N, C-alpha and C positions, 0 to 999 in steps of 0.2 A: 466741856467734858462730854464724851459720847456715851450713849446709852448702851448697856450690854445687850448683845443679840440674843434673841430667844431661840430655843430649839426649833428646828424645822421638822414637822411631822409629815412623812410621805406615806401614802398607801402603797401596798405591795404592787409591783409592776404587773404581776399575774392577774390581780383583781381588776386593774385598770384596762388591760388588754382584753380581758373577758367582757367587761362592761361595754366598751366602745366597739369592739370588733368581733366578739364571740370567739376569740382565740383561746383555746385551752392550753395552758402552760404547765408542764410537769415540773414539780419542785425537785430539782436535782442539781448536783454540782456541775459547774462549767456552763458552757453556752449551748442552747438548744436551737436548732433550725426551725424557722417558722416562715409562712408565706407573709410577704410584706402587706400590711393593710392599706398602704397608700397607693399601690398600683396593682394592676391585674397581672398575674403570673401563674405558671404551672409548676415551676420548680422553686423551692424556697431560696430566697436571696437575703433573708433577714435572720437575725439571731437574737435571742433573749437570754439574760442571765438573772436568775432569781437571787443569786449571791450578791451581785453588783446592783441589782434593782434597775437595770437598764435594758433597752432594746436598741438595735441598730440595723439599718438596711444598707447593703453594700452597693446597690444600684442607685437609690435615692440620695445616698450620702447623708442620711438622717440618723442621729443618735440622741435618744431621749430617755429621761426618767419619767416616773409617773406624773409628777407635777407638770413637766413639759407637755405631756400628752393632753392633760386636762386643759392647760392654757390654750393649746392649739385647737382642740375640739370645741371648747366652750367659748373661744374667742374672748378670754378674760386675762387679767394680769396675774402676777404671782400671788399677791395677798388674797385676791378673790379665789384663785385656784386652791390655795390652802384651805380657805373656809369651805369651799365647795367639797373638797376631798374629805374634810372632817365631817361635814353634814352627811355625805353619801356613804363613806366607808368607816366612819367612826374614828376613834383615836388610835386604832391599831396601825402598825406600819413601822417604818424605819425612823428612829429618833437620832437626830444628829446632835452631838454635844454643842452647847453654846461656845462662842469664841472666847478664848482666855485672853484677857487684857494684858498687854505688855509682852506677849510671847508670839512673835510673828511666825507664820507658817513657813513659807519658802522665801528665803531672802537672797539678795545678791551678795556673793562673797567677794571680799577684796583680797586679791592675791591668789596664788595657786592653792588648790585643795590637795589633800593627800591622795596619792594614786594618779595624779595628773603629772605631766612632764614639765610643769612650770610654765605652761603656755600663757601668754599674755592676751587679754581681751582687748582688741583694738576698738577705740571709740569711733562713733559714727553710725549712720543709719544705713542698713543694708536693704536695698530694694530687691524685690523678687527678680531673679534672673541676672543680677549684676554682681560684680566682684566687690570685695571690700575696698573701700576708699582709703 
């Protein structure tokens, strides 16, 4: 029997970006443009969302939440990053509910779903750039 998962506590992305890169993020709805902290630039190529608690750069192809930033900057694993974030930023932040046992998130449906034209999913592995076998 598996153990129930504990809630993951993440510090706000605005606090993490301020801590590592001195980027001031305004708390507002939607995405805000920012200069990417990972490369030198004059025009903003990155965006941050305080609603989704994520930032991404369209040039670097990087998309991270606050724990991802801590893991990369501190060169530590997930559990260590959680402990580091808790010690540095306290217990405030985004609480994710624990997984509910016996209720899968997204599953594979067997048969057509409502709204679809009854298309059948063909078995097999599709490789990038090839047709269905």
